[in-house]
C-alpha positions as a printed NumPy array, in Angstrom:
array([[119.753, -15.526,  57.494],
       [120.731, -19.152,  56.874],
       [118.307, -20.407,  59.49 ],
       [115.358, -18.29 ,  58.347],
       [115.85 , -18.185,  54.562],
       [118.357, -20.625,  53.095],
       [117.486, -23.727,  55.11 ],
       [113.685, -23.484,  54.648],
       [114.067, -22.801,  50.903],
       [116.481, -25.706,  50.517],
       [114.248, -28.11 ,  52.45 ],
       [111.124, -27.116,  50.531],
       [112.519, -26.866,  47.003],
       [115.494, -29.277,  46.908],
       [115.149, -31.191,  43.664],
       [112.161, -29.02 ,  42.674],
       [113.41 , -25.776,  41.101],
       [110.348, -25.773,  38.822],
       [108.105, -25.562,  41.886],
       [110.133, -22.629,  43.223],
       [109.75 , -20.91 ,  39.868],
       [105.982, -21.529,  39.894],
       [105.678, -20.281,  43.479],
       [107.458, -17.057,  42.535],
       [105.088, -16.074,  39.722],
       [103.965, -12.837,  41.33 ],
       [103.786,  -9.246,  40.071],
       [107.186,  -7.621,  40.347],
       [109.199, -10.843,  40.022],
       [111.417, -11.335,  36.969],
       [113.182, -14.523,  35.908],
       [116.811, -13.55 ,  35.236],
       [118.233, -17.08 ,  35.165],
       [119.696, -16.745,  31.678],
       [121.4  , -13.469,  32.566],
       [123.35 , -14.902,  35.509],
       [124.928, -18.031,  33.956],
       [125.662, -19.484,  37.389],
       [122.54 , -20.39 ,  39.369],
       [119.961, -23.003,  38.432],
       [117.298, -20.379,  39.044],
       [117.686, -16.61 ,  39.476],
       [114.744, -14.412,  40.369],
       [114.679, -10.66 ,  40.762],
       [112.092,  -9.393,  43.242],
       [111.199,  -5.727,  43.55 ],
       [109.379,  -5.442,  46.882],
       [109.886,  -1.653,  46.861],
       [110.795,   0.664,  43.965],
       [114.418,   1.139,  45.032],
       [114.956,  -2.194,  46.805],
       [115.693,  -5.018,  44.361],
       [116.28 ,  -8.463,  45.894],
       [117.817, -11.277,  43.857],
       [117.298, -14.916,  44.793],
       [119.962, -17.252,  43.395],
       [119.073, -20.934,  43.794],
       [121.482, -23.802,  43.169],
       [119.667, -27.117,  43.368],
       [122.815, -29.203,  43.771],
       [126.534, -28.565,  43.805],
       [127.942, -29.172,  40.341],
       [131.353, -30.196,  41.678],
       [130.261, -33.369,  43.446],
       [130.267, -32.01 ,  46.981],
       [126.527, -32.571,  47.479],
       [123.471, -30.424,  48.028],
       [123.926, -26.946,  49.406]])
């Protein structure tokens, strides 16, 4: 999963969470960032009626360790 999802998303959207948000503006996607209180961006996808998928995106580590 890291190799096929996390790494490509990090490479493409590091430092650009606004672009990730814009790219996700599709039917069935809900911004739930303010409900999570942890991630810089949280998106709820509903690809199928009973299969919700949540994407949590942290742009940088807030504890000084560096980018994820």
